[in-house]
C-alpha positions as protocol buffer text, in pm:
chain_id: "A"
residue {
  index: 1
  type: MET
  ca { x: 5409 y: 4684 z: 3941 }
}
residue {
  index: 2
  type: ALA
  ca { x: 5335 y: 4839 z: 4310 }
}
residue {
  index: 3
  type: VAL
  ca { x: 5579 y: 4764 z: 4592 }
}
residue {
  index: 4
  type: GLY
  ca { x: 5263 y: 4549 z: 4787 }
}
residue {
  index: 5
  type: SER
  ca { x: 5055 y: 4475 z: 4518 }
}
residue {
  index: 6
  type: ASN
  ca { x: 4760 y: 4287 z: 4627 }
}
residue {
  index: 7
  type: LEU
  ca { x: 4930 y: 4235 z: 4949 }
}
residue {
  index: 8
  type: LYS
  ca { x: 4715 y: 4137 z: 5273 }
}
residue {
  index: 9
  type: VAL
  ca { x: 4796 y: 4291 z: 5618 }
}
residue {
  index: 10
  type: VAL
  ca { x: 4654 y: 4193 z: 5927 }
}
residue {
  index: 11
  type: SER
  ca { x: 4629 y: 4467 z: 6215 }
}
residue {
  index: 12
  type: ILE
  ca { x: 4527 y: 4314 z: 6555 }
}
residue {
  index: 13
  type: ASP
  ca { x: 4515 y: 4606 z: 6823 }
}
residue {
  index: 14
  type: ASP
  ca { x: 4279 y: 4719 z: 7109 }
}
residue {
  index: 15
  type: ASP
  ca { x: 4324 y: 5049 z: 6991 }
}
residue {
  index: 16
  type: ARG
  ca { x: 4123 y: 5176 z: 6688 }
}
residue {
  index: 17
  type: ILE
  ca { x: 4306 y: 5467 z: 6647 }
}
residue {
  index: 18
  type: GLN
  ca { x: 4613 y: 5280 z: 6582 }
}
residue {
  index: 19
  type: HIS
  ca { x: 4354 y: 5083 z: 6247 }
}
residue {
  index: 20
  type: ILE
  ca { x: 4311 y: 5410 z: 6117 }
}
residue {
  index: 21
  type: LEU
  ca { x: 4685 y: 5515 z: 6154 }
}
residue {
  index: 22
  type: VAL
  ca { x: 4817 y: 5185 z: 5992 }
}
residue {
  index: 23
  type: LYS
  ca { x: 4540 y: 5167 z: 5724 }
}
residue {
  index: 24
  type: LYS
  ca { x: 4640 y: 5532 z: 5600 }
}
residue {
  index: 25
  type: ARG
  ca { x: 5004 y: 5470 z: 5651 }
}
residue {
  index: 26
  type: MET
  ca { x: 4937 y: 5147 z: 5410 }
}
residue {
  index: 27
  type: GLN
  ca { x: 4770 y: 5298 z: 5156 }
}
residue {
  index: 28
  type: MET
  ca { x: 5064 y: 5586 z: 5106 }
}
residue {
  index: 29
  type: VAL
  ca { x: 5338 y: 5303 z: 5031 }
}
residue {
  index: 30
  type: ASP
  ca { x: 5064 y: 5136 z: 4805 }
}
residue {
  index: 31
  type: PRO
  ca { x: 4720 y: 5175 z: 4729 }
}
residue {
  index: 32
  type: THR
  ca { x: 4643 y: 4749 z: 4654 }
}
residue {
  index: 33
  type: ILE
  ca { x: 4730 y: 4674 z: 5023 }
}
residue {
  index: 34
  type: GLU
  ca { x: 4451 y: 4554 z: 5193 }
}
residue {
  index: 35
  type: THR
  ca { x: 4432 y: 4578 z: 5561 }
}
residue {
  index: 36
  type: ILE
  ca { x: 4207 y: 4364 z: 5778 }
}
residue {
  index: 37
  type: SER
  ca { x: 4162 y: 4527 z: 6150 }
}
residue {
  index: 38
  type: PHE
  ca { x: 4120 y: 4338 z: 6474 }
}
residue {
  index: 39
  type: ASP
  ca { x: 4026 y: 4524 z: 6782 }
}
residue {
  index: 40
  type: GLU
  ca { x: 3959 y: 4176 z: 6958 }
}
residue {
  index: 41
  type: PRO
  ca { x: 4277 y: 3913 z: 6938 }
}
residue {
  index: 42
  type: GLN
  ca { x: 3976 y: 3642 z: 6938 }
}
residue {
  index: 43
  type: ASN
  ca { x: 3855 y: 3734 z: 6606 }
}
residue {
  index: 44
  type: ALA
  ca { x: 4178 y: 3791 z: 6453 }
}
residue {
  index: 45
  type: LEU
  ca { x: 4270 y: 3397 z: 6532 }
}
residue {
  index: 46
  type: GLU
  ca { x: 3934 y: 3278 z: 6316 }
}
residue {
  index: 47
  type: TRP
  ca { x: 4029 y: 3503 z: 6063 }
}
residue {
  index: 48
  type: LEU
  ca { x: 4379 y: 3374 z: 6024 }
}
residue {
  index: 49
  type: ALA
  ca { x: 4263 y: 2992 z: 6055 }
}
residue {
  index: 50
  type: GLU
  ca { x: 4011 y: 3023 z: 5778 }
}
residue {
  index: 51
  type: ASN
  ca { x: 4261 y: 3316 z: 5536 }
}
residue {
  index: 52
  type: LYS
  ca { x: 4585 y: 3427 z: 5440 }
}
residue {
  index: 53
  type: ALA
  ca { x: 4723 y: 3697 z: 5557 }
}
residue {
  index: 54
  type: HIS
  ca { x: 5097 y: 3836 z: 5393 }
}
residue {
  index: 55
  type: LEU
  ca { x: 5174 y: 4005 z: 5721 }
}
residue {
  index: 56
  type: ILE
  ca { x: 5025 y: 4096 z: 6045 }
}
residue {
  index: 57
  type: LEU
  ca { x: 5135 y: 4418 z: 6279 }
}
residue {
  index: 58
  type: MET
  ca { x: 4986 y: 4342 z: 6601 }
}
residue {
  index: 59
  type: ASP
  ca { x: 5017 y: 4480 z: 6989 }
}
residue {
  index: 60
  type: LEU
  ca { x: 5155 y: 4364 z: 7263 }
}
residue {
  index: 61
  type: ASN
  ca { x: 4888 y: 4473 z: 7581 }
}
residue {
  index: 62
  type: PHE
  ca { x: 4561 y: 4345 z: 7542 }
}
residue {
  index: 63
  type: PRO
  ca { x: 4255 y: 4366 z: 7807 }
}
residue {
  index: 64
  type: GLU
  ca { x: 4257 y: 3959 z: 7790 }
}
residue {
  index: 65
  type: LEU
  ca { x: 4570 y: 3900 z: 7714 }
}
residue {
  index: 66
  type: SER
  ca { x: 4927 y: 3937 z: 7654 }
}
residue {
  index: 67
  type: GLY
  ca { x: 5093 y: 3976 z: 7318 }
}
residue {
  index: 68
  type: TRP
  ca { x: 5296 y: 3697 z: 7371 }
}
residue {
  index: 69
  type: GLU
  ca { x: 5011 y: 3448 z: 7432 }
}
residue {
  index: 70
  type: LEU
  ca { x: 4867 y: 3580 z: 7142 }
}
residue {
  index: 71
  type: LEU
  ca { x: 5153 y: 3521 z: 6961 }
}
residue {
  index: 72
  type: LEU
  ca { x: 5196 y: 3172 z: 7073 }
}
residue {
  index: 73
  type: GLU
  ca { x: 4824 y: 3092 z: 6937 }
}
residue {
  index: 74
  type: ILE
  ca { x: 4927 y: 3274 z: 6588 }
}
residue {
  index: 75
  type: GLN
  ca { x: 5216 y: 3051 z: 6528 }
}
residue {
  index: 76
  type: LYS
  ca { x: 4973 y: 2723 z: 6584 }
}
residue {
  index: 77
  type: ILE
  ca { x: 4763 y: 2850 z: 6298 }
}
residue {
  index: 78
  type: THR
  ca { x: 5051 y: 3013 z: 6063 }
}
residue {
  index: 79
  type: GLU
  ca { x: 5418 y: 3122 z: 5992 }
}
residue {
  index: 80
  type: THR
  ca { x: 5304 y: 3468 z: 5834 }
}
residue {
  index: 81
  type: PRO
  ca { x: 5564 y: 3711 z: 5874 }
}
residue {
  index: 82
  type: LEU
  ca { x: 5504 y: 3945 z: 6185 }
}
residue {
  index: 83
  type: VAL
  ca { x: 5576 y: 4282 z: 6327 }
}
residue {
  index: 84
  type: ILE
  ca { x: 5521 y: 4383 z: 6695 }
}
residue {
  index: 85
  type: LEU
  ca { x: 5444 y: 4749 z: 6723 }
}
residue {
  index: 86
  type: THR
  ca { x: 5455 y: 4897 z: 7104 }
}
residue {
  index: 87
  type: GLY
  ca { x: 5426 y: 5212 z: 7257 }
}
residue {
  index: 88
  type: ASN
  ca { x: 5736 y: 5172 z: 7479 }
}
residue {
  index: 89
  type: ILE
  ca { x: 6047 y: 4865 z: 7389 }
}
residue {
  index: 90
  type: SER
  ca { x: 6170 y: 4739 z: 7712 }
}
residue {
  index: 91
  type: PRO
  ca { x: 6508 y: 4515 z: 7713 }
}
residue {
  index: 92
  type: PHE
  ca { x: 6249 y: 4257 z: 7802 }
}
residue {
  index: 93
  type: GLU
  ca { x: 6087 y: 4307 z: 7474 }
}
residue {
  index: 94
  type: LEU
  ca { x: 6393 y: 4295 z: 7274 }
}
residue {
  index: 95
  type: GLN
  ca { x: 6505 y: 3967 z: 7410 }
}
residue {
  index: 96
  type: LYS
  ca { x: 6191 y: 3762 z: 7425 }
}
residue {
  index: 97
  type: LYS
  ca { x: 6123 y: 3880 z: 7033 }
}
residue {
  index: 98
  type: GLU
  ca { x: 6466 y: 3665 z: 6942 }
}
residue {
  index: 99
  type: GLU
  ca { x: 6224 y: 3364 z: 7085 }
}
residue {
  index: 100
  type: TYR
  ca { x: 6005 y: 3410 z: 6808 }
}
residue {
  index: 101
  type: PRO
  ca { x: 6155 y: 3359 z: 6446 }
}
residue {
  index: 102
  type: GLN
  ca { x: 5819 y: 3474 z: 6272 }
}
residue {
  index: 103
  type: VAL
  ca { x: 5844 y: 3831 z: 6463 }
}
residue {
  index: 104
  type: ILE
  ca { x: 6058 y: 4026 z: 6196 }
}
residue {
  index: 105
  type: ARG
  ca { x: 6065 y: 4357 z: 6362 }
}
residue {
  index: 106
  type: LEU
  ca { x: 5965 y: 4469 z: 6713 }
}
residue {
  index: 107
  type: LEU
  ca { x: 5908 y: 4870 z: 6672 }
}
residue {
  index: 108
  type: GLU
  ca { x: 5778 y: 5181 z: 6834 }
}
residue {
  index: 109
  type: LYS
  ca { x: 5373 y: 5292 z: 6755 }
}
residue {
  index: 110
  type: PRO
  ca { x: 5300 y: 5451 z: 6529 }
}
residue {
  index: 111
  type: ILE
  ca { x: 5464 y: 5281 z: 6258 }
}
residue {
  index: 112
  type: SER
  ca { x: 5566 y: 5497 z: 5971 }
}
residue {
  index: 113
  type: ALA
  ca { x: 5555 y: 5451 z: 5605 }
}
residue {
  index: 114
  type: SER
  ca { x: 5930 y: 5422 z: 5592 }
}
residue {
  index: 115
  type: HIS
  ca { x: 5910 y: 5104 z: 5797 }
}
residue {
  index: 116
  type: ILE
  ca { x: 5610 y: 4976 z: 5606 }
}
residue {
  index: 117
  type: GLU
  ca { x: 5832 y: 5025 z: 5289 }
}
residue {
  index: 118
  type: GLU
  ca { x: 6163 y: 4827 z: 5463 }
}
residue {
  index: 119
  type: ILE
  ca { x: 5928 y: 4545 z: 5561 }
}
residue {
  index: 120
  type: ILE
  ca { x: 5716 y: 4542 z: 5232 }
}
residue {
  index: 121
  type: SER
  ca { x: 6009 y: 4504 z: 5081 }
}
residue {
  index: 122
  type: GLN
  ca { x: 6168 y: 4235 z: 5304 }
}
residue {
  index: 123
  type: ILE
  ca { x: 5858 y: 3957 z: 5272 }
}
residue {
  index: 124
  type: VAL
  ca { x: 5794 y: 4013 z: 4927 }
}
residue {
  index: 125
  type: THR
  ca { x: 6118 y: 3931 z: 4814 }
}
C-alpha cells in the first residue's frame, strides 16, 4: 500500500506555479494522492464545506484577506490538518501558529517531497 493511498489534499495559493509544484511533489510521494487546487480562498471554503480533505496546504498571503483570516474561516468548516506554506517565516508567524492547533506545520515554499512524506505519515497514523 502506498504512503498516502487515496488521500485528498487541498492546496490554497494565489500562485498557480505553487499548485504545479505541490501536485508534482505529491505525485512523487504517491501517485494516488489527489490534489485539489484553489487560487481563490472563497472557492476553497465552498469546496471544503461540501467535501472531505485529509490535508490542507495554504499560503498566508492573498490579495483579499490574510491567511490568518482564511484559517479562522476554515476552522469553522473542518478540523482537517493544515500546513502553512509561506515564502518567509517570521517570528510572528511562528508564534501565531501556536494559536491554531489545526496547523501541524509551518514551512517555507517550495515544499519538498521529504516534508510531504513526513506530513502524510503524521496524518495517516
